[in-house]
N, C-alpha and C positions, 0 to 999 in steps of 0.2 A: 362252240358247238353249232352245227348246222341249224338254220331256222326251221322250226316245226318239229324238232327232235326233243324227246324227253327220255331220261333214264332214271329208273328207280331201283333201289337195292334194299332187300330185307334179309336179315340173318336170323337163323333159328338154332336153338341148342339141340343137339342130338339127345335122345333118351339117355337117362343116367347110365344104363348098361352099355352104351356105345361110346361114352365120352373118352375112353382111353384110346379109341381107334380113329376118331374123327375130330377135325377142328370145328367146323360148323357145316350146316346145310344152308344154302342161300339161294334166293330167287332174284334174278335181275330181269327187268322188263324194259325193253327199248321200243319206243314208238318213233317212227320216221316216215316221211313221205315216200311214196313209191320211187324206187330207183336211188334213194339216198342211203348211203352206208357210212358208218362211223369207224374210225381207225384209232386204235389204242395199243398199249403194250402191257403184257403180263410181266410182273417182276419175278425174280427167282423165288421159288416157293417149294413147299412139299407137293406131293402128287395130288391131282384133282381129276374128278370125273365131271364133265359138263354135258348136259343133255338139253337139246334145243327143240322148240316148237316155233316155227316161223322161218325166218331167214337163217341159214346155216353159215358159219364163219369161214373165211379164208384165213388160215393161220400159217405163220412161218417162224420157226425157231432159229436162233443164232447158230444152233448146232447143225442146221441144214435141213431138218425135217419140214415138210410142207403138207398141209391138209386142206382140202377144199370140199365144201358141200356135205360134210358128214353131220347128222343130227346128234352123234355121240362122239364127242372129242375127249380123249383121255391123254393126260400128260403125266410123265414120270416126275420124280423129284428133279428140280431144276437149279442150275447155277447160271443160266443165261436167260435173257428176256425172250419173249415170244410176241411178235407183232401180229395183230389180228384186225380184220375188217368185217363188220356185220351190219345188217340192216334191221328192220323191225322184227323183233323176236322176243320170246320168253325163254329164259334159260334157268335151269336148276343146276347148282354146283354142289359137289360133295367133296370136301377137303379131307384127304387121308393123312393122318399122322404116320410117322414111321412104323409104329406098332400096328396101325391099321393096314398099312401096306403089307406087312408080313402076314397078318391074319387073313386078309381078304384077297390079296393078289398073290403073294407067295413067291413070285419070281424075284431073283436077286435084283435089288433096286438099281445097282450099277449097270445092269443090262438095259435098263430103260431110262437111265439118267438123261435129262434134256430131250427126251422123246416126245413127239407130238404125233399121235396115231389115231386111227379110226377105231374106237372102242368096239364097234360092232364086228370088226374083222380081225382084230389082233387077238391071238389066243390067250394072252395074259389077262384080258378083260372079259372073257367069255361069260363069267359068272354074273356079270352085270347086264348082259344083253337083254334078258327078260324084263328087267326093270326099265331099261331105256325104251323098250317097245311098248310098255303099257303105262308109262308115267303120265302121259297127257291124255285127257279125254277130248270130246268135241268142243267143250267150253273151258275157259280158264277156271281152275278150282284149286287155289293155293293150299287150302286145308287138306283136301283129299290127296293132292300130290305129295304134300309133306308126309302124310300118313303112309302112302305107298313106299316112299323112300325109307322111312324108319322101319316099316313092317318087313321090307325086303331083308334088311340086315339083322333085325331081331330074330327072324326065322332061320338065320344061319349063324348060330353062336360060334365064337372062335375058341377052338380047343387050346389047352396050354401049349405055349411055344418055347422052343429052345432059346435061351438067352433073353427071355422076356424082361427080367429084372435089369439086366445089363443094358438093354435097349433104352429102357426108361431112365436109367441113371446117366447114360451118355447124353440123352436128349435134355435132361434137366441141366446138365453141365453146359451144353452148347448154348442154351438160352441165357446163361448167367454172364453178364458183361465183364465180370472179373476173371473169367476163364479165357485167357488170351492165346495160349500156346498149346501145342500138343502135350508138352510136359505138364502144363497146368491140368489138362484134361485127364491125363494118366493119374496124376496125384489125386484129383477130385473123385474119380470113379473107383480107383483102387484096384485096377486090373492092368495087365501088361499091355504095352503099346501094340504089339502084334495082334493081340486079341481085339483091342479097340479098332485097329485098322480093318480087320476082317468084318467086324460087326457094322462099322460105318459103311463100308462098301455094300454090304448085303442088305441092310435095313434103311440106310439113309441115302445111298446112291453115290457118295463121294468119299474121298479121303478126309481124315480129321482136319488136315490143314486147310483144304478147300472149304469145308463146312464152317470152320472158325472165321475164315476171311469173309465168307458170305454173310455170316451173322453180324459181323462188325459193319459191313457195308449196309445191310438192311436196317440196322439201328439208325444209321445216318440218314438213309433215304426216307425212312418212316418219319423222322423228325421234320424233314423238309416238306414232305407231303402234307403233314398235319398243319404246318405253318410256313408257307413259302416266303413270308416276310422275313424269316430268319436269314435268308440267302444261304448259300452252301456253307460258308465259313461258320455260320452260327449253328448249323445242323450237324457238323462233323462229330462223330464219336470221339471221345477224349483219348482213345487209344491209337488214333492215327498220328503218325509222326509229324505229318505236314499235309498241306492241301494237295501237293503233287502225288502223294501216295494214294489219296482218295480218288484223284482223277484217273490214275492207272486202274484202280479197282472198278471205277465206273465204266471205263472202256471194256474191261474184262467181263463184267456181269451184264451190262446193258447194251454194249456194242455202239456206244456213242459218247460224246462228252457231256458233262453236267449241263453246260449252257445249251447244248442242242436239245437235251431232254426237257429242260426248263421251258424252252420256247414252244414245245409241242402242246397242242390241245389234248386234253385228257378227258374226253366226254364220258367215258364209262368208268374208268378207274377213279375219277374224282368222286362220283356218287358212291362207288363201292367203298372207298377208303373212309369217307365220312360216316357212312352207315355202320361199317365194321367197327370203327373206333367207338361209336356210341354204344353198340351192343356188347362188344368184347372187351373194349378198353385197349386194344392193340389194332393198329390200322392195317397190318400186313400179316399174312398167315405164317411166315417164317419165324415170327417171334412168339408163336403160341407155345405154351408149356405142354408137357406130356398129358396133362388133364384135359387138353382140348381148348378150342377157342371159346367155349361157353364158360370156362373157369376164369375167375378174376383173382 
């Protein structure tokens, strides 16, 4: 990390009434000398809303989206990394579970899969614009800011949704490491493959096959991030046939080789992963259960 830079991360459980819809709420604070910016990568994850006070990021997704200078960065569910650069800033993040995406965004998730957009301008995120505009006061106030986030969503209860139980059942199966194939998923959930395909695209953003591959990859990446001394071979999910298969997935999801990623400085994600693992018990959002990141 650059000299004079510090990064802290704190995670908070959503109120009980919101835990089916959100992973966590989280606050990241970066201090850096004037003109110094930090570069890092977001991993594949569920959708997120990120609201900034201070320097606003430059972000570029592997899918081709670019965003610069927006204090409200919204990302759809992702299967590809996002490279970002940011200086001194405070940022609140709001992690949306698939059920939360359907309840609070409503747009078919595959329409915004791997998207990186200005939440203040994109119509899918218009219901969050008021929160983004009033979240920060003249001075940092973490307790008050957290209250405003929770209050915004508590004031907008989610009505019953079509396929709600099926979304939860599919999500529960996806995070089970014993569910390896689409056939396993169909058997576990107990509904037809076409129905599962439809729900996965609409609520999760991708086909069941891509989602299962992403989960396998993220289990391995999470192991490595928690303990880099394992090296990649020690972190591999047991369901990979060999290291070559993992390397192919790494290029697919992260846009680089495992060795190239290992050599990168991770000034922001290192702090986030450690804090998240302490609070949630899981270092990355993609592994959260349908009960949210606050549930152990």
